[in-house]
C-alpha positions in Angstrom: 0.0 0.0 0.0 1.2 3.5 -0.8 1.2 6.3 1.8 -1.7 8.2 0.0 -3.8 5.1 0.2 -3.1 4.6 3.9 -3.9 8.2 4.7 -7.1 8.2 2.8 -8.1 4.8 4.3 -7.6 6.3 7.8 -9.7 9.4 7.1 -12.3 7.5 5.0 -12.1 10.0 2.1 -9.6 11.5 -0.4 -8.0 14.4 1.5 -5.2 15.4 -0.8 -7.3 17.4 -3.3 -8.9 16.7 -6.7 -5.8 17.3 -8.8 -3.6 15.0 -6.7 -6.5 12.5 -6.9 -6.3 12.6 -10.7 -2.5 12.4 -10.7 -2.6 9.4 -8.4 -5.2 7.7 -10.6 -3.2 8.5 -13.7 0.0 7.0 -12.3 -1.8 3.9 -11.2 -3.5 3.4 -14.5 -0.4 4.4 -16.6 2.1 2.0 -14.9 -0.5 -0.8 -14.7 -1.2 -0.5 -18.5 2.6 -0.4 -19.2 3.1 -3.6 -17.2 0.2 -5.4 -18.9 1.3 -4.4 -22.4 4.9 -5.3 -21.7 3.8 -8.8 -20.6 1.7 -9.1 -23.8 4.7 -8.4 -26.0 6.9 -10.8 -24.0 4.2 -13.5 -24.4 3.9 -12.9 -28.1 7.7 -13.3 -28.4 7.7 -16.5 -26.3 4.8 -17.8 -28.4 6.8 -17.1 -31.6 9.8 -19.0 -30.3 7.7 -22.0 -29.0 5.6 -22.4 -32.2 8.3 -21.8 -34.8 11.3 -23.1 -32.9 14.7 -22.5 -34.3 13.2 -21.2 -37.6 11.6 -18.3 -35.8 12.9 -14.8 -36.7 14.8 -13.6 -33.5 13.7 -10.4 -31.8 16.3 -7.7 -32.6 17.3 -4.8 -30.3 15.5 -2.4 -32.7 12.3 -4.4 -32.6 12.4 -4.6 -28.8 13.0 -0.9 -28.5 10.1 -0.2 -31.0 7.8 -2.4 -28.8 8.9 -0.6 -25.6 8.4 2.8 -27.1 5.1 1.8 -28.6 3.9 0.5 -25.3 4.7 3.7 -23.4 3.3 6.0 -26.2 0.1 4.0 -26.5 -0.4 3.9 -22.8 0.2 7.6 -22.5 -2.3 8.3 -25.2 -4.8 6.0 -23.4 -4.3 7.5 -19.9 -4.1 11.2 -20.6 -7.6 12.0 -21.9 -9.2 12.2 -18.4 -7.0 15.2 -17.7 -8.6 17.0 -20.6 -12.3 16.3 -19.8 -12.8 13.1 -21.9 -14.2 10.6 -19.4 -12.8 10.4 -15.9 -11.1 8.2 -13.4 -13.5 6.3 -11.1 -13.1 4.6 -7.7 -11.3 1.2 -7.4 -13.1 -1.8 -6.1 -11.9 -1.2 -2.6 -13.3 2.4 -2.8 -10.2 3.9 -1.1 -7.6 4.8 -3.7 -9.4 7.1 -6.1 -12.4 9.2 -5.2 -13.3 12.1 -7.5 -16.0 14.7 -6.7 -17.8 16.4 -9.5 
């Protein structure tokens, strides 16, 4: 658990302000999506090696860097719109981490 989550769990509401709430939600969403998409590309590479064996085209450094950059850029494009009024971040299942008031 992060310190903001502990503080907000103690007080029973989000006490750090609406902007920090959005930043906290953005960071959680952003790094979560980067992790998931990174695992997707690792899985696709492992699938390629397992299915095609030694005849598989190896992943080059350039290809890996393109996948990494693409993952970060796609995730940034996916997670930034709530800052500009398109949709919004909503509470998590435990109802503690992200609470926005409108």
